[in-house]
N, C-alpha and C positions, 0 to 999 in steps of 0.2 A: 440030541431030543430029536429024531425021529418020530413021536407021534403027531399026527393032526388032528385029531376027534376032539372039537372044542367041548371044555368045559362046565357043568354046571353053572359056574360064577361065568362066563362065556355067553350061554346061552338067560340067564339073567342081564346084561350086559345090554345083550343088541332086541333081550323085549321090552327093552326100556328105554331101551334110543330110540326103536323100530316106533313107540309110542310121540316118545320129546319130537323125535324126524314130523313124524303127520300132521302132530299139533299148530308145524313152521306151513309160512304159504307158499306155494309147490314150487319147483326157478326157478332162477337160478341159485337160491339161497336155502335152499334145503342139499343140490346136489352139491352145493361147495362145504354145506353143516356135514353133512356126508360120508362128503371125502374129507378134512377134515382129520373125525371122530376115528376112520378107518388108518387114519396113520397115524397115530396118534399110536393105539388098535397095535400096526402091526412095534411102529416104537417101541409100546413098553414089556411087547415081547420076545423087543432084539440085549434092553437092558437084564429083560429078567434072566432070560438065559445068551448067555454071551459067547457060547462057543458053538451056539448053535448053528447047525447051514444054515442061511442063507435063504438058501432057496424054502426046506420048510417054514423058514418066519413067511417071506412071503407070498406061500400055500395057506398057510393058518389064515393069515390077513387074508388074500382072497376069500377063505371057506368062511371066516365069518364077514363076510359084508356080501358074499350068494344070504346068509344065514339071517341079514342084518329087512336086504330085499323082499325076504317070501315075509317074512312075520308085518314087514312093513304091508305087504300089497296083500293077508291079510287082515290088518285093522281095517285097511282099504274096503277091503269089501263083506265089511259087519256090518261096517261101517254107510255102506249104502244101501239107497231103498230099492224097493218091489220097481215102484215106476224110473231108475235108474238103470234099472238090468234089464228093462223095456220084460216089467213077468205085470205090467200095470192091469 
């Protein structure tokens, strides 16, 4: 396995996880659970593709983590009021 493109299932999981994480209290709980989620994602990839280069698995997990952070940021911005943005 050499492909590091997230699948549609990965995107769905990422968006769902972002919504759940953003519903949690911020630090440190959100960070701790996010880290656990990424580790499980990486472990599941490694189990599903036992012959894959570990660097590819790590890169896929890193990309999933980046997509997760972007999705969380988008949710945070969507829930921010004009006053909070300084546009009131």
